[in-house]
C-alpha positions as CSV (number, residue, x, y, z in Angstrom):
1,X,-0.1,-0.1,0.0
2,X,1.2,3.4,-0.8
3,X,0.5,4.6,2.9
4,X,2.7,2.1,4.6
5,X,5.3,2.4,1.8
6,X,5.4,6.1,2.2
7,X,5.6,5.7,6.0
8,X,8.5,3.4,5.7
9,X,10.2,5.8,3.2
10,X,9.8,8.6,5.6
11,X,11.2,6.6,8.6
12,X,14.4,5.8,6.6
13,X,14.8,9.3,5.1
14,X,14.5,8.1,1.4
15,X,14.0,11.0,-0.8
16,X,12.4,8.9,-3.6
17,X,9.6,6.5,-3.2
18,X,7.8,4.3,-5.9
19,X,4.5,2.5,-5.4
20,X,4.1,-0.5,-7.6
21,X,0.3,-0.7,-6.9
22,X,-0.5,2.9,-7.9
23,X,2.6,3.4,-10.2
24,X,3.1,6.6,-8.5
25,X,6.6,8.2,-7.9
26,X,7.1,10.6,-5.0
27,X,10.2,12.8,-4.6
28,X,10.4,14.5,-1.2
29,X,12.6,17.0,0.7
30,X,11.9,18.6,4.1
31,X,9.6,21.2,2.5
32,X,8.7,20.0,-0.9
33,X,6.8,17.0,-2.5
34,X,6.9,16.3,-6.3
35,X,4.9,13.4,-7.5
36,X,4.0,12.0,-11.0
37,X,2.8,8.6,-12.0
38,X,1.8,6.3,-15.0
39,X,-1.8,6.7,-16.1
40,X,-4.1,4.0,-17.6
41,X,-2.8,4.9,-21.1
42,X,0.9,4.6,-20.2
43,X,1.6,8.3,-20.3
44,X,3.8,9.7,-17.7
45,X,1.5,12.2,-15.8
46,X,2.3,15.0,-13.3
47,X,0.2,14.7,-10.1
48,X,1.6,17.0,-7.4
49,X,4.3,19.8,-6.8
50,X,4.0,21.8,-3.7
51,X,4.4,21.7,0.0
52,X,5.6,18.5,1.6
53,X,2.7,16.1,2.1
54,X,2.3,14.3,5.3
55,X,3.4,10.6,5.4
56,X,-0.3,9.6,5.7
57,X,-1.5,11.8,2.9
58,X,-1.5,9.4,-0.1
59,X,-1.1,10.6,-3.7
60,X,-3.8,9.2,-5.9
61,X,-3.0,7.2,-9.0
62,X,-2.7,9.0,-12.3
63,X,-5.8,9.2,-14.4
64,X,-5.9,10.9,-17.8
65,X,-8.0,14.0,-18.1
66,X,-11.3,13.3,-19.7
67,X,-11.3,16.4,-21.9
68,X,-13.8,19.2,-21.8
69,X,-15.3,18.4,-25.2
70,X,-15.0,16.0,-28.1
71,X,-12.9,18.5,-30.1
72,X,-10.6,18.9,-27.1
73,X,-9.0,15.4,-26.7
74,X,-7.7,14.4,-23.3
75,X,-4.2,13.9,-24.9
76,X,-3.8,17.8,-24.8
77,X,-5.4,18.3,-21.3
78,X,-3.6,15.7,-19.5
79,X,-0.6,17.2,-17.7
80,X,2.2,15.1,-19.1
81,X,5.7,14.9,-17.7
82,X,7.3,14.8,-21.1
83,X,4.9,14.9,-24.2
84,X,6.0,14.2,-27.7
85,X,4.4,15.8,-30.8
86,X,1.8,13.3,-31.8
87,X,-1.7,11.8,-30.9
88,X,-3.6,15.0,-31.1
89,X,-1.2,17.1,-28.9
90,X,-2.1,20.8,-29.4
91,X,0.2,22.1,-26.3
92,X,3.8,22.8,-26.5
93,X,5.6,19.5,-27.0
94,X,8.8,18.5,-25.2
95,X,10.1,16.5,-28.2
96,X,9.5,16.6,-32.0
97,X,11.4,14.4,-34.5
98,X,11.1,13.5,-38.1
99,X,11.6,10.0,-39.6
100,X,12.9,9.3,-43.0
101,X,9.5,8.6,-44.4
102,X,8.4,12.0,-43.4
103,X,6.3,10.9,-40.5
104,X,6.5,13.0,-37.4
105,X,4.0,11.3,-35.1
106,X,5.6,10.4,-31.7
107,X,3.8,9.0,-28.7
108,X,5.8,8.2,-25.7
109,X,4.7,5.6,-23.2
110,X,6.3,4.3,-20.0
111,X,8.7,1.4,-20.4
112,X,10.7,1.2,-17.1
113,X,12.4,2.8,-14.4
114,X,15.4,2.7,-11.9
115,X,15.8,4.3,-8.6
116,X,19.3,5.1,-6.9
117,X,19.0,7.4,-3.7
118,X,17.7,10.7,-4.7
119,X,18.0,9.9,-8.4
120,X,15.3,8.4,-10.7
121,X,15.5,7.5,-14.3
122,X,12.3,6.7,-16.3
123,X,12.4,5.2,-19.6
124,X,9.7,6.1,-22.2
125,X,9.3,4.5,-25.7
126,X,7.2,5.5,-28.8
127,X,4.2,3.2,-29.3
128,X,5.2,2.3,-32.8
129,X,9.0,2.8,-33.5
130,X,12.1,2.2,-31.3
131,X,12.7,5.7,-30.1
132,X,13.4,5.9,-26.5
133,X,13.7,8.9,-24.0
134,X,15.4,8.5,-20.7
135,X,14.0,11.1,-18.2
136,X,16.3,11.9,-15.3
137,X,15.2,13.4,-12.1
138,X,17.4,14.5,-9.1
139,X,16.0,16.1,-5.9
140,X,18.1,17.8,-3.3
141,X,16.8,16.4,0.1
142,X,17.4,19.8,1.9
143,X,16.2,22.5,-0.5
144,X,13.7,20.4,-2.5
145,X,15.3,21.9,-5.8
146,X,14.6,19.4,-8.6
147,X,17.0,18.8,-11.6
148,X,15.5,17.3,-14.7
149,X,16.9,16.4,-18.1
150,X,16.3,14.0,-21.0
151,X,18.4,11.6,-23.3
152,X,16.8,10.8,-26.7
153,X,17.9,7.6,-28.1
154,X,17.5,6.2,-31.6
155,X,17.0,2.4,-31.9
156,X,15.2,2.4,-35.1
157,X,17.9,1.2,-37.5
158,X,17.6,4.5,-39.6
159,X,18.6,8.0,-38.9
160,X,16.1,10.5,-37.8
161,X,16.2,14.3,-37.0
162,X,15.4,15.7,-33.6
163,X,13.5,19.0,-34.4
164,X,12.7,20.1,-30.9
165,X,14.1,18.7,-27.6
166,X,13.3,20.0,-24.2
167,X,14.9,19.4,-21.0
168,X,11.6,19.0,-19.0
169,X,8.1,20.3,-18.8
170,X,6.9,21.6,-15.4
171,X,3.2,21.4,-14.7
172,X,2.8,24.1,-12.0
173,X,-0.8,23.5,-11.2
174,X,-0.5,19.8,-10.4
175,X,-2.9,18.2,-7.8
176,X,-5.2,19.8,-5.3
177,X,-3.6,22.4,-3.2
178,X,-0.3,22.2,-5.1
179,X,-1.0,25.5,-7.1
180,X,-3.7,28.0,-8.0
181,X,-5.5,27.6,-11.5
182,X,-7.4,30.2,-13.5
183,X,-6.1,33.7,-14.4
184,X,-4.3,34.9,-11.1
185,X,-0.6,34.0,-12.0
186,X,2.1,36.3,-12.7
187,X,5.2,35.5,-14.7
188,X,8.4,37.0,-13.7
189,X,11.5,36.9,-16.0
190,X,15.0,38.7,-16.3
191,X,16.1,40.8,-19.3
192,X,18.6,43.6,-19.9
193,X,21.5,45.0,-22.0
194,X,25.0,46.0,-21.5
195,X,25.4,48.3,-18.2
196,X,21.6,47.5,-17.6
197,X,21.5,43.9,-16.7
198,X,19.2,41.8,-14.5
199,X,16.0,43.8,-15.0
200,X,13.0,42.2,-13.6
201,X,10.0,41.9,-15.8
202,X,6.5,41.1,-14.6
203,X,3.5,40.2,-16.8
204,X,0.2,38.2,-16.3
205,X,-0.2,34.8,-17.6
206,X,-2.8,34.9,-20.5
207,X,-4.5,31.9,-22.2
208,X,-1.8,32.0,-24.9
209,X,1.9,31.1,-25.1
210,X,4.5,33.3,-23.6
211,X,8.1,32.6,-24.8
212,X,11.2,33.6,-23.2
213,X,14.2,32.8,-25.4
214,X,17.7,33.6,-26.9
215,X,18.7,32.9,-30.5
216,X,22.2,34.3,-30.0
217,X,24.1,31.1,-29.6
218,X,24.9,31.9,-26.0
219,X,23.3,33.1,-22.8
220,X,23.7,36.8,-21.8
221,X,22.1,40.0,-20.4
222,X,19.4,40.3,-23.2
223,X,17.3,37.5,-21.7
224,X,18.1,35.0,-18.9
225,X,17.0,31.4,-19.0
226,X,14.9,31.8,-15.8
227,X,11.3,32.1,-14.8
228,X,9.3,32.5,-11.6
229,X,5.4,32.2,-11.4
230,X,3.6,33.5,-8.5
231,X,-0.3,34.0,-7.6
232,X,-1.2,37.6,-7.8
233,X,-1.3,38.0,-4.0
234,X,2.3,36.9,-3.4
235,X,4.7,39.7,-2.4
236,X,8.5,39.9,-1.9
237,X,7.9,38.7,1.8
238,X,5.1,36.1,1.5
239,X,3.3,33.8,-0.6
240,X,4.2,30.6,-2.9
241,X,6.6,30.9,-5.7
242,X,7.4,28.3,-8.5
243,X,10.8,29.1,-10.2
244,X,13.4,27.4,-12.6
245,X,16.5,28.1,-14.5
246,X,17.8,26.3,-17.5
247,X,21.5,25.4,-17.1
248,X,22.5,26.0,-20.7
249,X,24.9,28.4,-22.3
250,X,23.6,28.1,-26.0
251,X,20.4,29.3,-27.6
252,X,17.5,28.3,-25.4
253,X,13.6,28.7,-25.2
254,X,11.3,28.5,-22.2
255,X,7.4,28.4,-23.2
256,X,4.9,29.3,-20.5
257,X,1.4,28.2,-21.5
258,X,-2.0,27.5,-19.9
259,X,-3.9,24.5,-21.0
260,X,-7.7,24.7,-21.7
261,X,-8.3,24.2,-17.9
262,X,-5.8,27.1,-17.2
263,X,-3.3,24.8,-15.7
264,X,0.0,26.2,-16.5
265,X,2.9,24.3,-18.3
266,X,6.5,25.4,-18.4
267,X,8.5,23.7,-21.2
268,X,12.3,24.6,-21.7
269,X,15.4,23.3,-23.4
270,X,17.3,23.8,-26.8
271,X,15.8,26.6,-28.9
272,X,14.0,24.9,-31.9
273,X,14.6,27.9,-34.2
274,X,16.9,26.8,-37.0
275,X,17.6,23.6,-35.0
276,X,17.9,20.1,-36.6
277,X,19.9,17.4,-35.1
278,X,20.7,14.3,-37.0
279,X,20.6,11.3,-34.8
280,X,22.1,8.1,-36.4
281,X,21.1,4.6,-35.4
282,X,22.5,3.8,-31.9
283,X,23.2,7.6,-31.2
284,X,21.6,9.6,-28.4
285,X,21.1,13.3,-27.5
286,X,21.4,14.7,-24.2
287,X,19.6,17.9,-23.0
288,X,20.7,20.3,-20.5
289,X,19.4,20.2,-16.9
290,X,16.4,22.3,-15.9
291,X,16.4,23.2,-12.4
292,X,13.3,24.2,-10.5
293,X,11.8,24.5,-7.0
């Protein structure tokens, strides 16, 4: 049972717990809990990211979103941890590839996982071709800072092209009590110029994409690969904040986007502008690490 296993995990101080009955992964620090699970379709789904949950407070199993209408399929409204561009996905994908026959449909489902201390590796695979993605999670047991990255592997026997590769997607409004939904978010970012660096910008999160990016081939004062999201009532002194920084010195992009239920997703990694990476059979591509807390 998840309750008994979580209590045992808390007693031994293990920062990571997996429940084989509910297929829920829980990463915990002194103040933070981050949870995701495998839903009935095999998708890796975000479940909770917020204040640490008590040992007897179970995280329910993942269930895909039913969708709000027939023309809004649940594949687009289910908060996936790392969604590829396929199966009627209308939100920002974490991964896009192009196969030699011109097909670009990619649907990633859970295959296996390993846990080593505070490190988790989850292996996903396309439902029809042997393209695999290894998702890596690390949590700092003291601060609750999470580091996430991905490795894209080509086992198809033919070369393919990676057209977009994110390090992670962060679903901020994951789980009851984890974060507010609706129109009350504020996005904070950093921009500037020479002799005028580190200007803090604020803007409301609207029902459309907001893109933070650099196409310069390097990071710099023009735009920093960092974000923070707060409810409108959060001040410098009190209130919750979700934040992240992409550890990458090349061209990058961070996309902030509410879904149709106004739950916010943040996807960041390599900038897909003028990007095409040839992946030969047996080769892999590693993304940078996206840290968040």
